[in-house]
C-alpha positions in Angstrom: -29.8 38.1 -12.1 -26.2 39.4 -12.3 -25.5 42.2 -9.9 -23.1 45.0 -10.6 -21.1 46.2 -7.6 -19.0 49.3 -7.5 -17.7 49.4 -3.9 -14.5 47.5 -3.1 -15.6 46.6 0.5 -18.9 45.1 -0.8 -17.0 43.3 -3.6 -14.7 41.7 -1.0 -17.7 40.6 1.1 -19.4 39.0 -1.9 -16.3 37.3 -3.1 -15.7 35.7 0.3 -19.4 34.6 0.4 -19.0 32.9 -2.9 -15.7 31.4 -1.9 -17.3 29.9 1.2 -20.5 28.7 -0.7 -19.8 25.0 0.1 -19.6 25.5 3.8 -23.3 25.1 4.5 -25.1 23.8 7.7 -25.9 20.5 5.9 -22.3 19.4 5.6 -22.2 17.9 9.2 -25.3 15.8 8.4 -23.9 14.7 5.1 -20.6 13.8 6.7 -22.4 11.5 9.1 -24.0 9.7 6.2 -20.7 9.4 4.4 -19.0 7.9 7.5 -21.8 5.3 7.7 -21.2 4.4 4.0 -17.4 4.1 4.5 -17.7 1.9 7.5 -20.2 -0.4 5.8 -18.1 -0.8 2.7 -15.0 -1.4 4.9 -16.8 -4.2 6.8 -19.0 -5.7 4.1 -17.2 -5.0 0.8 -19.2 -5.5 -2.4 -22.4 -6.3 -0.5 -22.4 -2.7 0.9 -21.4 -1.2 -2.5 -24.3 -2.9 -4.2 -26.7 -1.9 -1.4 -25.8 1.8 -1.6 -25.9 1.7 -5.5 -29.4 0.4 -5.3 -30.4 2.9 -2.6 -28.9 6.1 -4.1 -28.8 5.3 -7.8 -31.8 3.0 -8.0 -29.7 0.5 -10.0 -29.6 -3.2 -9.0 -26.3 -4.9 -9.8 -24.9 -8.3 -9.3 -21.3 -8.5 -8.0 -20.0 -9.7 -11.4 -21.7 -6.7 -13.1 -19.6 -4.2 -11.2 -16.7 -4.4 -13.6 -17.3 -3.2 -17.2 -16.7 -6.2 -19.5 -14.4 -6.4 -22.5 -17.4 -6.7 -24.9 -18.8 -3.5 -23.5 -15.5 -1.8 -24.1 -15.3 -3.0 -27.7 -18.9 -2.0 -28.3 -18.3 1.5 -27.1 -16.1 2.3 -30.1 -19.1 1.4 -32.4 -21.4 3.7 -30.4 -19.1 6.8 -30.6 -19.3 9.0 -33.7 -16.0 9.2 -35.7 -15.7 13.0 -35.1 -16.0 12.4 -31.3 -13.4 9.7 -31.4 -11.1 12.0 -33.4 -11.6 14.8 -30.9 -10.8 12.4 -28.0 -7.7 11.2 -29.7 -6.5 14.7 -30.4 -7.1 15.7 -26.8 -5.3 12.6 -25.6 -2.2 13.5 -27.6 -2.3 17.1 -26.5 -2.7 16.3 -22.8 0.0 13.6 -22.9 2.5 15.9 -24.7 2.0 18.5 -21.9 2.3 16.0 -19.0 5.4 14.3 -20.5 7.2 17.6 -19.9 6.3 17.5 -16.2 7.8 14.1 -15.3 10.1 14.7 -12.3 13.6 13.4 -12.7 15.5 11.4 -10.1 18.9 12.9 -9.3 22.1 12.2 -7.4 24.8 14.6 -6.3 28.3 13.5 -5.3 29.8 15.8 -2.7 33.0 16.1 -0.8 34.3 13.1 1.2 32.2 10.7 -0.8 28.9 12.1 0.4 26.1 11.1 -1.9 22.7 12.8 -1.8 19.7 12.5 -4.1 16.0 12.1 -4.7 14.4 9.0 -6.4 10.9 9.3 -7.9 8.7 6.2 -8.3 5.0 5.8 -9.2 2.4 4.5 -6.8 1.3 0.9 -7.5 -2.4 1.6 -8.0 -4.4 4.7 -8.9 -8.1 5.1 -8.5 -9.9 7.7 -10.7 -13.4 8.9 -9.9 -15.3 10.1 -13.0 -18.6 11.8 -12.2 -21.8 11.1 -14.0 -25.3 12.3 -13.4 -26.0 15.5 -15.3 -23.5 14.8 -18.0 -20.8 12.5 -19.3 -17.2 13.6 -18.9 -14.7 11.9 -21.2 -12.4 14.9 -20.8 -12.2 14.2 -17.1 -11.1 10.7 -17.9 -8.2 12.0 -20.0 -7.2 14.6 -17.4 -7.0 12.1 -14.6 -5.8 9.0 -16.5 -3.1 10.4 -18.7 -0.9 11.8 -15.9 -1.1 8.4 -14.2 -0.2 6.7 -17.4 2.8 9.1 -17.9 3.9 8.5 -14.3 3.9 4.8 -15.3 1.4 3.7 -12.7 1.1 -0.1 -13.1 -2.6 -0.4 -12.4 -5.1 2.4 -13.2 -8.7 1.9 -12.1 -11.8 4.0 -12.8 -15.1 4.1 -10.9 -18.0 5.9 -12.5 -21.8 5.9 -11.7 -23.9 3.6 -13.9 -26.5 5.2 -16.0 -29.8 4.0 -17.6 -29.9 0.3 -18.0 -26.7 -0.1 -16.0 -24.7 1.3 -18.9 -21.6 3.5 -18.7 -21.4 6.3 -21.3 -19.6 5.0 -24.4 -17.5 8.2 -24.7 -16.2 7.7 -21.2 -15.3 4.0 -22.0 -13.5 5.1 -25.2 -11.6 7.9 -23.5 -10.6 5.4 -20.8 -9.2 3.0 -23.3 -7.4 5.7 -25.3 -5.9 7.0 -22.0 -4.5 3.6 -20.9 -7.0 2.7 -18.1 -6.8 -0.9 -17.0 -10.1 -1.5 -15.3 -13.5 0.3 -15.1 -16.2 -0.3 -12.4 -19.8 1.0 -12.6 -20.1 2.5 -9.1 -20.4 6.0 -8.0 -20.8 8.1 -4.8 -19.2 7.7 -1.5 -19.4 3.9 -1.9 -17.0 4.1 -4.9 -14.5 6.1 -2.8 -14.8 3.6 0.0 -14.2 0.7 -2.3 -11.1 2.3 -3.8 -9.8 3.2 -0.3 -10.4 -0.1 1.4 -10.7 -2.6 -1.4 -13.6 -5.1 -1.9 -13.9 -8.6 -3.4 -14.2 -7.1 -6.9 -12.6 -3.6 -6.6 -8.9 -3.3 -5.8 -7.6 -1.1 -3.0 -5.6 1.8 -4.5 -2.9 4.1 -3.2 -4.1 7.4 -4.6 -7.7 8.6 -5.5 -8.2 11.5 -7.8 -11.1 13.1 -9.6 -14.0 15.4 -8.9 -17.5 14.5 -7.6 -20.4 15.8 -5.6 -20.3 16.8 -1.9 -20.7 13.1 -0.8 -17.7 12.1 -3.0 -15.7 15.1 -1.7 -16.4 14.3 1.9 -15.6 10.6 1.3 -12.2 11.6 -0.1 -11.6 13.9 2.9 -12.4 11.1 5.3 -10.3 8.4 3.6 -7.2 10.6 3.3 -4.4 9.0 5.3 -5.6 5.6 4.3 -4.9 6.6 0.7 -3.6 9.8 -0.9 -5.9 12.1 -2.7 -5.5 14.9 -5.3 -7.7 17.6 -3.7 -11.1 18.3 -2.3 -12.7 19.8 -5.4 -15.7 22.1 -5.0 -18.1 23.5 -7.6 -16.4 25.0 -10.6 -15.7 28.7 -10.9 -14.3 31.3 -13.3 -13.1 34.8 -12.6 -12.7 37.1 -15.7 -10.7 40.3 -15.6 -11.6 42.4 -18.6 -10.9 45.9 -20.0 -12.8 48.0 -22.5 -11.4 46.0 -25.4 -13.0 42.7 -24.4 -16.0 41.4 -26.4 -19.1 41.4 -24.1 -20.5 38.4 -26.0 -17.4 36.4 -25.4 -17.3 37.4 -21.7 -20.9 36.5 -21.2 -20.6 33.1 -22.9 -17.5 32.3 -20.8 -19.4 33.1 -17.6 -22.3 30.9 -18.7 -19.8 28.1 -19.6 -19.0 27.8 -15.9 -22.5 28.4 -14.6 -23.9 25.5 -16.8 -21.8 23.0 -14.8 -23.7 23.1 -11.5 -26.2 25.2 -9.6 -23.3 26.2 -7.2 -20.8 27.1 -10.0 -19.5 30.7 -9.7 -19.1 33.2 -12.6 -17.4 36.5 -11.8 -16.4 39.5 -13.9 -14.1 42.2 -12.7 -13.9 45.1 -15.2 -12.7 48.7 -15.5 -15.3 49.5 -18.2 -18.9 50.3 -17.1 -20.2 49.9 -20.6 -18.8 46.4 -20.9 -20.3 45.6 -17.5 -23.8 46.6 -18.7 -23.5 44.8 -22.0 -22.4 41.6 -20.3 -25.3 41.6 -17.9 -27.7 42.1 -20.8 -26.0 39.4 -22.9 -26.1 36.9 -20.0 -29.8 37.6 -19.5 -30.6 37.2 -23.1 -28.7 34.0 -23.6 -30.4 32.4 -20.5 -33.8 32.6 -22.1 -33.4 29.6 -24.4 -30.4 27.9 -22.6 -30.7 24.1 -22.8 -29.6 23.9 -19.1 -31.5 27.0 -18.1 -32.7 26.0 -14.7 -29.4 25.1 -13.1 -27.5 27.8 -15.1 -29.9 30.5 -14.0 -29.7 29.4 -10.4 -25.9 29.5 -10.5 -25.9 33.0 -12.0 -28.5 34.3 -9.6 -26.7 33.1 -6.5 -23.0 33.0 -7.5 -22.8 35.3 -10.5 -21.2 38.7 -9.9 -19.9 41.8 -11.9 -17.6 44.2 -10.1 -16.7 47.6 -11.6 -13.1 48.5 -10.5 -11.0 51.6 -10.8 -8.0 49.8 -12.4 -6.7 46.5 -13.5 -4.3 46.5 -10.5 -7.4 46.6 -8.2 -8.9 43.8 -10.2 -5.7 41.7 -9.7 -5.8 42.3 -6.0 -9.5 41.2 -5.7 -8.7 38.2 -7.9 -5.8 37.2 -5.5 -8.2 37.4 -2.6 -10.6 35.0 -4.3 -7.8 32.7 -5.7 -10.0 31.4 -8.6 -10.0 27.9 -10.1 -10.0 29.5 -13.6 -8.8 33.0 -14.3 -9.3 34.7 -17.7 -7.3 37.8 -18.5 -9.3 39.3 -21.3 -7.3 42.5 -21.5 -5.1 44.2 -24.1 -1.8 43.2 -22.4 -2.5 40.0 -20.4 1.2 39.2 -19.9 1.8 42.5 -18.1 -1.2 41.9 -15.8 0.0 38.3 -15.2 2.9 39.7 -13.1 0.3 40.9 -10.6 -1.4 37.6 -10.3 -0.3 35.3 -7.4 -3.1 32.8 -6.9 -5.1 30.9 -9.6 -5.5 27.3 -10.7 -5.2 28.0 -14.4 -4.7 31.3 -16.2 -6.1 32.0 -19.6 -4.4 34.9 -21.4 -6.0 37.0 -24.1 -9.3 37.4 -25.8 -8.8 34.2 -28.0 -8.3 31.9 -25.0 -11.7 30.8 -23.6 -11.6 28.6 -20.5 -13.1 25.8 -22.6 -9.7 25.4 -24.4 -8.3 24.3 -21.1 -11.2 22.1 -20.3 -10.7 19.9 -23.3 -7.4 19.8 -25.1 -4.8 22.6 -24.5 -2.8 20.1 -22.5 -2.6 21.5 -18.9 -4.9 19.7 -16.5 -8.4 20.8 -15.9 -8.6 19.2 -12.4 -7.8 22.4 -10.4 -8.0 23.8 -6.9 -11.3 25.4 -6.0 -12.9 27.5 -3.3 -9.7 29.6 -2.6 -7.4 26.6 -2.3 -5.3 27.9 -5.3 -3.6 29.9 -2.5 -1.7 26.8 -1.6 -2.6 24.0 -4.1 -1.9 23.2 -7.7 -3.5 21.4 -10.6 -3.5 17.6 -10.8 -0.3 16.4 -12.5 2.1 13.6 -13.0 3.5 14.3 -9.5 0.1 13.4 -8.0 0.8 9.8 -8.9 4.4 9.7 -7.8 6.3 10.0 -4.6 10.0 10.5 -3.9 12.5 8.9 -1.6 15.6 10.7 -0.3 18.9 9.0 -1.1 21.8 9.4 1.5 25.2 7.8 1.6 28.1 8.9 3.9 31.6 7.6 3.8 33.6 6.9 7.0 35.5 10.1 6.5 32.3 12.1 6.0 30.7 10.7 9.1 33.7 11.5 11.1 33.5 15.1 10.0 29.9 15.5 11.4 29.9 13.0 14.2 30.4 15.6 17.0 27.7 17.9 15.8 25.2 15.0 15.5 26.0 13.8 19.1 25.6 17.3 20.4 22.2 17.7 18.7 21.0 14.2 19.8 22.1 14.9 23.4 20.3 18.2 23.4 17.1 16.4 22.3 17.5 13.7 25.0 17.9 10.9 22.5 21.0 9.0 23.7 20.7 6.1 21.2 20.9 8.6 18.4 24.1 9.8 19.8 25.4 6.2 20.4 24.6 5.2 16.8 27.3 7.7 15.7 29.7 7.5 18.6 30.0 3.7 18.5 30.7 3.8 14.8 33.5 6.3 15.5 34.9 4.1 18.3 34.9 1.1 15.9 36.8 3.2 13.3 39.4 4.3 15.8 39.9 0.7 17.0 40.4 -0.5 13.5 42.9 2.3 12.7 44.8 1.5 15.9 
């Protein structure tokens, strides 16, 4: 069950253990398997995709069944309750409104001597979005990945997602994809889906960027194809860290911890609090709520292995420990969250105040829920419009401007032993002098 730790040194040790929970001894073996899948798909295309779908998912598909048909997409709307469709559409509007504020703008600056410098942003041609299946359906993940691509004006947005029972794709996922502007959907999951997106097959197009979370095989596949394509991040199991004072509601804290733990047996749920009474109440509440939890087995496993309560002397100490962990989700359930925010340096998404559960961010607040995990919030950020765009530098020099820097360029080029670099400037200067004479 949940442990309560009071010593800072022990807390740091436990936080580091939890942060490193995906670095197990089996990764090397799994990576070898993934490499085999990638090479097979690269060589054999759809044949290998279908082989591995049968082997790993026990689903037999024909090549023409890989792409979800128009009739299936139409039928999905009939299979989704109106209240769910309304919720998807609301989330779609909220997420799109947020991401439209994040579109980077091209710019040009005109300097002295007719020097023009700038930056030009353009979208990638094709984006591949991986939407996990298995334990649950994730229409929210469709929205969080597809909408930034749509806002970035990516011309071709493609989804791959594992097929379920009777080869079907969850109708809520299909509806969310259509509402978010996805162009094509393919029923394939696992490392073979990442390989198909990275290399292209007869049916599935090669893309430029792959985004979306998945299991360890999907994550390793993304890691191995990076360079052939761009990726968003290497997402690990979900995690929440909650900083709470004595004013926090123990029931709310406990349910927020369970909301992360129910994702995956390796999900992490951590509480840092200044109040010993709250700590005890949260432990009791979590234990009680696990008794009849619909996802008890995996949730209980996550809490047992990666659940933690740390009693700290002050909120400042809590902030320091949080920065060491760099959580995917950080909840500040304290009286003055904005004051504590000044002490937070590393977190994927920060939820401020007692009325802001992490679930708000999961579904429809607007900011993306595809976030850096396992400590990568120290250097990485949420998936965004920029994930689907790249920028080109713009440079234009006039003759006068080139003359003003020619000597410095020649000196630097000569110092680096690159004579043609120097010549490319010197010869232009000679030509200018000859024309002027």
